[in-house]
C-alpha positions, -999 to 999 in steps of 0.1 A, spaced: -807 86 -204 -818 65 -174 -801 68 -140 -802 50 -107 -787 59 -73 -786 34 -45 -769 29 -11 -758 -4 5 -738 -16 35 -706 -34 30 -702 -67 48 -679 -63 79 -652 -85 63 -649 -66 30 -614 -53 24 -595 -33 -2 -590 -64 -24 -627 -70 -25 -634 -34 -35 -608 -37 -62 -625 -68 -75 -659 -50 -75 -644 -21 -94 -626 -43 -119 -658 -63 -127 -679 -32 -127 -657 -14 -152 -656 -44 -175 -694 -50 -173 -702 -14 -176 -681 -9 -206 -698 -38 -223 -732 -25 -213 -725 12 -221 -731 21 -184 -712 49 -167 -712 62 -131 -695 63 -98 -690 44 -66 -682 61 -34 -674 40 -3 -667 47 33 -664 22 62 -702 18 65 -717 26 32 -716 23 -6 -732 51 -26 -734 43 -63 -747 62 -93 -754 43 -126 -765 57 -159 -773 42 -193 -800 22 -211 -829 16 -186 -829 -22 -191 -791 -25 -188 -791 -3 -156 -819 -23 -140 -802 -56 -149 -769 -43 -134 -787 -32 -103 -804 -66 -100 -770 -83 -102 -755 -59 -76 -784 -65 -53 -775 -102 -51 -738 -96 -44 -728 -112 -11 -702 -84 -4 -729 -60 8 -763 -60 24 -793 -36 27 -792 -25 -9 -816 4 -11 -825 23 -43 -827 60 -36 -837 75 -69 -841 65 -105 -855 80 -136 -846 98 -168 -821 126 -172 -813 148 -202 -777 136 -208 -750 113 -195 -734 128 -164 -702 107 -163 -695 99 -200 -658 91 -195 -661 69 -164 -671 33 -167 -670 34 -129 -653 63 -111 -645 55 -75 -635 72 -43 -629 58 -8 -637 83 20 -623 74 55 -644 82 85 -625 114 93 -633 130 59 -665 145 45 -684 126 19 -697 159 7 -661 170 -2 -656 137 -21 -689 140 -40 -683 177 -48 -650 169 -64 -666 142 -87 -698 161 -98 -683 193 -111 -697 188 -146 -730 173 -136 -765 189 -142 -779 207 -112 -805 180 -104 -780 152 -104 -755 173 -83 -782 182 -58 -793 145 -55 -758 132 -49 -749 161 -25 -781 156 -5 -773 119 1 -737 128 10 -749 155 34 -772 130 51 -743 106 56 -721 133 70 -748 143 95 -752 107 106 -715 100 109 
């Protein structure tokens, strides 16, 4: 199973309807491509985890990278893992307002993940919380 984690910055004008559109399209495309994962957003950052066939994940990431609704798309980690971490989520999502901890949001979503994946996602969340 191949996975990719990336962060990006939403455009200033992005609103809840835009995020809903992103999630609707993601869920449809991910189901078609057998990709699962999660998207966590706060006011200044998207954190996304994708998993599936390497070619399909990389094609999805390439498409995401061209999306005008966000900038500074930065891949954080990719590679192979032993099993699918989010088998039931074509795209789980969570919005975290600036007063709440991203670590808390991530912790709630990764309860059934392998240790390596949990640590990776928590490390990125902790870095965001320190910077906020």
